[in-house]
C-alpha positions in Angstrom: -7.1 25.4 -8.7 -5.3 23.5 -11.4 -2.4 21.3 -10.2 0.4 20.6 -12.5 2.2 17.2 -12.0 5.7 16.1 -12.3 6.5 12.5 -12.9 9.5 10.4 -12.0 10.6 6.7 -11.8 13.0 5.0 -9.4 14.3 1.6 -10.1 15.3 -0.7 -7.2 16.2 -4.0 -8.9 17.0 -5.6 -12.3 13.4 -6.6 -13.2 11.3 -4.0 -15.1 8.7 -4.7 -12.4 11.0 -3.4 -9.7 10.3 0.3 -9.9 8.6 3.1 -8.0 6.4 5.6 -9.9 6.7 9.1 -8.4 4.2 11.9 -8.6 4.5 15.4 -7.2 3.1 18.9 -7.6 5.0 21.6 -9.5 4.7 25.1 -10.7 4.0 25.3 -14.4 7.4 26.6 -15.3 9.0 23.6 -13.5 7.0 20.9 -15.2 9.1 18.1 -16.6 7.8 14.7 -17.7 11.4 13.6 -17.9 12.0 14.0 -14.1 14.1 11.2 -12.7 13.0 11.2 -9.1 11.7 13.0 -6.1 14.7 15.3 -5.8 13.7 16.9 -9.2 10.3 17.7 -7.9 9.1 20.6 -5.6 7.9 19.5 -2.2 4.3 18.9 -1.5 2.9 20.7 1.5 1.7 17.5 3.1 3.3 14.3 4.4 4.4 12.0 1.5 2.2 9.0 0.7 3.4 5.5 -0.4 0.8 3.4 -2.2 1.0 -0.4 -2.7 -1.5 -1.9 -5.1 -3.4 -5.2 -4.8 -4.4 -7.7 -7.4 -3.9 -10.9 -5.3 -0.1 -10.9 -6.0 -0.7 -12.0 -9.6 -1.2 -8.5 -10.9 -4.9 -8.5 -11.6 -4.0 -4.9 -10.9 -0.8 -2.9 -11.4 0.8 0.3 -10.1 -0.7 2.2 -13.1 -4.2 1.5 -11.7 -3.4 3.7 -8.8 -2.4 6.7 -10.9 -5.8 8.5 -10.5 -5.5 8.1 -6.7 -1.9 9.4 -6.8 -3.0 12.4 -8.8 -5.8 13.1 -6.4 -3.4 13.1 -3.5 -1.0 15.4 -5.4 -3.9 17.8 -5.8 -4.1 17.8 -2.0 -0.4 18.7 -1.6 1.1 15.2 -1.2 4.2 13.8 -2.9 3.2 10.2 -3.9 5.2 7.0 -4.6 3.4 4.0 -6.1 5.3 0.8 -5.6 5.4 -1.8 -8.3 6.6 -5.3 -7.6 7.1 -8.7 -9.3 3.9 -10.7 -9.8 3.6 -14.3 -8.6 4.2 -15.6 -12.1 7.5 -13.6 -12.6 9.5 -13.9 -9.4 7.0 -12.5 -7.0 5.9 -15.7 -5.3 6.5 -15.6 -1.5 8.7 -14.0 -0.3 9.7 -12.3 -3.6 7.0 -9.6 -3.8 7.4 -8.8 0.0 11.2 -8.5 -0.5 10.5 -6.2 -3.4 8.4 -3.9 -1.3 11.0 -3.8 1.5 13.7 -3.0 -1.1 11.5 -0.3 -2.7 10.9 1.4 0.7 14.7 1.3 1.4 15.5 2.7 -2.1 13.0 5.6 -1.6 14.5 6.5 1.8 18.0 6.4 0.4 17.0 8.6 -2.5 15.4 11.1 -0.2 15.2 10.8 3.6 11.8 12.5 3.7 10.2 9.4 2.5 11.0 7.7 5.8 8.1 9.6 7.3 5.6 8.8 4.6 2.1 7.4 5.3 2.0 3.9 4.0 -1.1 2.8 2.2 -1.8 -0.8 1.0 -4.9 -1.9 -0.9 -6.1 -5.5 -0.8 -3.0 -7.9 -1.2 -0.9 -4.7 -1.2 -1.8 -4.5 2.5 -0.1 -7.9 3.1 3.0 -6.8 1.3 3.2 -3.5 3.1 2.9 -5.2 6.5 5.5 -7.8 5.5 7.8 -4.9 4.5 7.6 -3.1 7.9 7.3 -6.1 10.3 10.4 -6.3 12.5 11.7 -2.9 11.4 10.7 -0.9 14.5 10.1 2.1 12.1 7.0 3.4 14.0 5.2 3.8 10.7 1.7 5.2 10.0 -0.2 2.7 7.9 -3.6 2.7 6.3 -4.9 -0.6 4.9 -7.7 -0.5 2.4 -9.7 -3.8 2.3 -6.6 -5.7 3.2 -6.0 -9.5 2.9 -3.1 -10.2 5.3 -3.8 -13.4 7.3 -3.1 -15.9 4.7 -4.3 -19.0 6.6 -7.7 -17.5 7.1 -7.8 -16.1 3.6 -7.1 -19.5 2.2 -9.8 -21.1 4.4 -12.3 -18.6 3.1 -11.1 -19.2 -0.5 -10.3 -15.5 -0.9 -9.1 -14.7 -4.4 -10.1 -18.0 -5.9 -6.9 -19.9 -5.1 -4.6 -16.8 -5.2 -3.2 -17.5 -1.8 -2.3 -21.1 -2.7 -0.7 -19.9 -5.9 1.3 -17.2 -4.2 2.6 -19.7 -1.6 2.9 -22.8 -3.8 6.7 -23.1 -3.7 6.8 -22.1 0.0 4.2 -24.7 1.0 5.8 -27.4 -1.2 9.1 -26.8 0.7 7.4 -27.4 4.0 6.5 -23.8 4.9 3.2 -22.7 6.5 0.6 -20.1 5.8 1.5 -18.6 9.2 5.1 -18.0 8.2 3.9 -15.9 5.3 1.5 -13.9 7.4 3.2 -10.7 8.6 2.9 -10.0 12.4 4.0 -6.4 13.0 4.5 -5.2 16.6 3.6 -1.9 18.1 7.2 -0.8 17.5 6.7 -1.3 13.8 3.5 0.6 13.5 2.7 3.8 15.4 -0.8 3.6 14.1 -2.9 1.3 11.9 -6.1 2.3 10.2 -8.2 -0.3 8.4 -10.9 0.8 5.9 -13.4 -1.8 4.8 -15.9 -1.5 1.9 -19.4 -2.3 3.1 -20.3 -4.3 -0.1 -16.8 -5.7 -0.8 -17.2 -8.5 -3.3 -13.5 -9.6 -2.9 -12.7 -9.5 0.8 -15.3 -11.0 3.1 -16.2 -9.2 6.3 -15.2 -12.4 8.3 -11.6 -12.0 7.1 -11.5 -8.3 8.1 -13.0 -9.0 11.5 -10.5 -11.9 12.0 -7.5 -9.7 11.1 -8.7 -6.8 13.3 -8.9 -9.1 16.3 -5.4 -10.5 15.6 -3.9 -7.0 15.4 -5.6 -5.9 18.6 -4.3 -9.0 20.4 -0.8 -8.0 19.4 -1.3 -4.6 21.0 -1.4 -2.6 17.9 -3.3 0.8 17.9 -6.0 -0.1 15.4 -8.8 2.1 14.1 -11.5 0.5 11.9 -13.6 2.5 9.4 -16.3 1.2 7.0 -17.0 3.0 3.8 -20.8 2.8 3.3 -22.2 1.4 0.0 -18.7 0.8 -1.3 -17.2 -2.1 -3.3 -13.6 -3.3 -3.3 -12.1 -1.0 -6.0 -14.2 2.0 -4.9 -11.7 2.6 -2.1 -8.9 3.6 -4.6 -11.0 5.3 -7.2 -11.2 9.1 -6.5 -14.3 9.3 -8.7 -16.2 7.2 -6.1 -17.7 8.7 -2.9 -16.0 6.1 -0.8 -12.6 7.4 -1.9 -13.6 11.1 -2.0 -15.3 11.2 1.4 -13.5 8.5 3.4 -10.1 7.6 2.1 -8.8 11.0 0.9 -9.9 12.9 4.0 -8.5 10.1 6.2 -5.1 10.3 4.6 -5.1 14.1 5.0 -5.9 13.6 8.7 -3.0 11.2 9.1 -0.7 13.7 7.4 -1.8 16.4 9.8 -1.2 14.1 12.8 2.2 13.2 11.6 3.2 16.9 11.4 2.1 17.7 15.0 
């Protein structure tokens, strides 16, 4: 079956980076590439999905890199929002990008209340920003983190991202802040469920960091499920052409959507 897409864009701040790219399914006669937002798009049959890209906060990756994944999800009936945020070098240094993600989620929900029940998906550093956006909100969100880097003290100790953590936190640390203050600590009230997907052969996120983060979340009483995608590398998790995404990530998100509807 061929799925026709509608596209939209929602701004949430003055910077060109502060936008949300919207994707949804539509019947051919309703297709419009000039759509301005989710209300112009027919509903998908599944729970909406919000995606937050990684790139170590400096935009080694951008929202556009997640378009293939967004389109694959639309093909399965989801409405999808891909959050863009300011990079470290253009206003996104801590806490800028985290504030952006929080504002983007708020703008989505104000635009259409159905986004409040979306499954939240963060890849790599996007997982950090996603947790920072929901920590302390008591929103009982469903979150899926793909190869996340969230504990910034441990990530810096392991030299994850080749100095990306120190770059992201430079002004914060210079002002006397700590790595721990920039590490989100969500409570069970913030997350109804948390699923973490690791790539078996991840060249960017070491297994030691993943294990450390899983242990910390379990200690906080979060309901955590851990999945490993066999023979996968870091970007395979968000590439629907790769088996790790087709056979692990996409079915996993469909399962979360089904659970949310029960």
